[in-house]
C-alpha positions as CSV (number, residue, x, y, z in Angstrom):
1,M,-9.6,-12.0,12.7
2,D,-11.3,-9.2,11.4
3,K,-13.0,-10.0,8.1
4,G,-11.7,-6.3,6.7
5,L,-8.3,-7.2,7.8
6,E,-9.3,-11.4,6.5
7,R,-10.2,-9.2,3.5
8,L,-7.4,-7.4,2.7
9,E,-4.9,-10.3,3.2
10,T,-6.8,-12.4,0.6
11,L,-6.2,-9.4,-1.9
12,L,-2.2,-9.5,-0.9
13,A,-2.4,-13.6,-1.0
14,A,-3.4,-12.6,-4.8
15,L,-0.8,-9.8,-5.5
16,R,1.8,-12.6,-4.0
17,K,0.7,-14.6,-6.2
18,E,1.6,-12.7,-9.1
19,V,4.6,-11.8,-8.3
20,R,5.9,-15.0,-7.9
21,A,4.3,-16.2,-11.5
22,A,6.3,-12.9,-12.7
23,A,9.5,-14.5,-15.2
24,I,12.2,-12.4,-13.7
25,P,15.5,-14.4,-12.6
26,N,15.4,-16.4,-9.1
27,D,17.0,-14.0,-7.2
28,C,14.5,-11.1,-7.8
29,K,11.5,-13.6,-7.6
30,H,13.6,-14.6,-3.9
31,T,13.6,-10.8,-2.7
32,A,9.9,-10.1,-4.1
33,G,8.6,-13.4,-2.7
34,W,10.5,-12.3,1.0
35,C,8.9,-8.3,0.7
36,M,5.7,-9.9,0.0
37,E,5.4,-11.5,2.9
38,Q,5.8,-9.3,5.0
39,L,3.1,-7.2,4.1
40,P,-0.3,-8.9,5.9
41,G,1.7,-8.3,9.7
42,L,2.8,-4.7,8.6
43,Y,-1.0,-3.9,7.6
44,A,-2.1,-5.1,10.6
45,Q,0.0,-3.0,12.4
46,F,-0.8,0.0,10.2
47,Q,-4.3,-0.6,10.2
48,Q,-4.6,-0.8,14.6
49,S,-1.6,2.3,15.6
50,G,-2.2,4.3,12.2
51,E,1.7,4.6,12.6
52,S,3.5,6.0,9.8
53,R,6.8,3.7,10.4
54,Y,4.8,1.2,9.2
55,G,3.7,3.1,6.2
56,E,6.6,3.8,5.4
57,Q,8.0,0.1,5.9
58,I,5.2,-0.6,3.3
59,S,6.2,1.4,0.7
60,W,9.7,0.3,1.6
61,L,8.8,-2.8,0.7
62,F,6.6,-2.3,-2.4
63,Q,10.0,-0.2,-4.0
64,A,11.6,-3.3,-3.6
65,V,9.0,-5.6,-5.3
66,L,8.8,-2.7,-8.1
67,K,12.7,-2.3,-8.4
68,G,12.8,-6.7,-9.0
69,L,9.6,-6.2,-12.0
70,V,11.6,-3.6,-13.5
71,E,15.1,-4.3,-13.4
72,S,15.8,-8.3,-13.7
73,K,18.0,-9.1,-16.2
74,P,15.8,-9.8,-19.1
75,V,13.4,-7.5,-19.3
76,C,10.1,-9.4,-19.2
77,P,6.9,-7.5,-20.2
78,A,4.9,-8.9,-18.3
79,A,6.5,-7.9,-14.8
80,L,6.3,-4.4,-16.1
81,K,3.1,-4.6,-17.0
82,L,2.9,-5.5,-13.3
83,A,5.1,-3.7,-11.9
84,A,3.5,-1.0,-13.6
85,S,0.0,-1.9,-12.5
86,I,0.5,-2.2,-8.5
87,P,0.9,2.0,-7.7
88,D,-2.6,2.6,-8.9
89,R,-4.2,-1.0,-7.1
90,L,-2.3,0.1,-4.0
91,R,-4.4,3.1,-3.9
92,L,-7.9,1.3,-4.9
93,L,-6.6,-1.2,-1.7
94,H,-6.1,0.9,0.3
95,D,-9.5,3.6,-0.5
96,K,-11.6,0.7,-0.1
97,F,-9.7,-0.3,3.6
98,G,-9.3,3.3,4.6
99,I,-5.5,2.9,4.8
100,P,-3.9,5.9,4.5
101,A,-2.2,6.2,1.1
102,L,1.2,5.2,0.7
103,G,4.0,7.4,-1.2
104,L,4.9,4.8,-3.7
105,K,6.0,5.5,-7.0
106,S,5.6,4.2,-10.0
107,P,8.2,2.0,-11.5
108,A,8.2,5.3,-14.7
109,E,8.9,7.5,-11.8
110,S,11.5,5.4,-9.5
111,S,13.5,4.5,-12.4
112,P,16.7,7.1,-13.7
113,R,15.7,8.1,-17.5
114,S,18.7,7.9,-19.8
């Protein structure tokens, strides 16, 4: 396995662990965990092929994770903080590994205003 891909998977595993530890309902946690488990394979395909469809799938999965963290009831401040940090962390991760940027929206951008 490529060392860069191995480091990327390590960082994704750390993020997956943080999401699993979030104080959100079990159904949200299950969905977010499933989404996070799909990412290493998609990132490998994205890096190898550069095809935008993989980037779109990655974005969709991360949006589902963010939604689970932000919209869970009762609202957990730590989960909100984690959700707010994910877009910037992914930007840095993508810059570090030379992966094209995703169109990921921060939780504030993706939630409707009242």
